[in-house]
C-alpha positions in Angstrom: -25.3 -46.6 -75.9 -28.0 -49.0 -74.6 -31.1 -49.5 -76.6 -33.0 -50.0 -73.3 -35.9 -47.4 -72.4 -35.9 -46.9 -68.7 -39.3 -46.1 -67.0 -39.2 -43.4 -64.3 -42.0 -42.7 -61.9 -42.2 -39.2 -60.4 -44.2 -39.1 -57.1 -45.6 -36.2 -55.2 -48.6 -35.6 -53.0 -51.3 -34.2 -55.3 -49.9 -35.0 -58.7 -51.1 -31.7 -60.0 -47.9 -29.7 -60.8 -44.3 -30.7 -59.9 -44.6 -34.5 -60.8 -46.7 -33.6 -64.0 -43.9 -31.1 -65.1 -41.1 -33.5 -64.5 -43.0 -36.2 -66.5 -43.4 -33.8 -69.4 -39.8 -32.6 -69.4 -38.2 -36.1 -69.1 -40.4 -37.4 -71.8 -39.2 -34.7 -74.2 -35.4 -34.6 -73.2 -35.2 -38.3 -72.6 -37.2 -39.4 -75.6 -35.9 -42.9 -76.7 -34.0 -43.4 -73.5 -36.5 -42.7 -70.8 -40.3 -43.0 -70.4 -41.7 -40.9 -67.5 -44.8 -41.3 -65.5 -46.2 -39.4 -62.5 -48.6 -40.1 -59.7 -49.5 -38.8 -56.3 -50.1 -40.2 -52.8 -53.2 -38.0 -52.5 -54.0 -37.0 -56.0 -55.9 -33.8 -56.3 -57.9 -35.0 -59.3 -57.1 -32.1 -61.5 -53.9 -30.6 -63.0 -52.8 -27.2 -61.8 -53.8 -24.8 -64.6 -50.7 -22.7 -64.0 -48.6 -25.9 -64.6 -50.3 -26.6 -67.8 -50.1 -23.0 -69.0 -46.3 -23.0 -68.3 -45.7 -26.3 -70.1 -47.8 -25.2 -73.1 -46.0 -21.8 -73.3 -42.7 -23.9 -73.7 -44.4 -26.2 -76.3 -44.5 -29.3 -74.1 -47.1 -31.8 -74.8 -49.8 -31.7 -72.1 -52.3 -34.2 -73.6 -51.1 -36.9 -71.2 -51.6 -34.8 -68.1 -54.1 -36.0 -65.5 -53.8 -36.1 -61.6 -53.8 -39.8 -60.7 -53.0 -41.9 -57.6 -50.0 -44.1 -57.4 -52.2 -47.1 -56.9 -52.3 -47.3 -60.7 -48.7 -48.2 -60.7 -49.3 -50.9 -58.0 -51.5 -53.0 -60.6 -50.0 -56.2 -62.0 -50.3 -54.8 -65.6 -48.6 -51.4 -64.8 -45.2 -50.6 -66.4 -42.2 -52.0 -64.5 -40.3 -48.9 -63.0 -36.5 -48.7 -63.2 -36.4 -45.7 -61.0 -38.6 -43.3 -58.9 -38.2 -39.9 -57.7 -40.3 -38.3 -54.9 -41.1 -34.6 -54.4 -41.7 -34.7 -50.7 -43.8 -32.0 -48.8 -45.5 -34.3 -46.3 -44.3 -37.4 -44.2 -42.9 -40.2 -46.5 -45.2 -42.8 -47.7 -43.8 -45.6 -49.8 -45.4 -47.3 -52.7 -45.3 -51.1 -52.5 -45.4 -53.0 -55.6 -44.9 -56.8 -56.2 -43.5 -57.1 -52.7 -40.9 -54.3 -53.3 -40.9 -50.8 -51.9 -40.3 -48.1 -54.4 -38.8 -45.0 -52.7 
């Protein structure tokens, strides 16, 4: 088994529920192998309280949870992503970072 930790970015529109839950789940089940992040193309600015309630009822850490734009991951000091996954409900928009398109 590899000692590498792979960074994964979950993308959705509002970054208020689906991508937040995916981030929490992968950070738990992939601990030591994966580090998950999430962001949205049009962040809502707050996390859906029902998503937080569900995660907390299943004993997931929610201290990380905040709705944020994917522009944070386009900054030069942002973590390098090994993979990204998009929960699409609107026309696709791609994140461009360091001259590469993340889909």
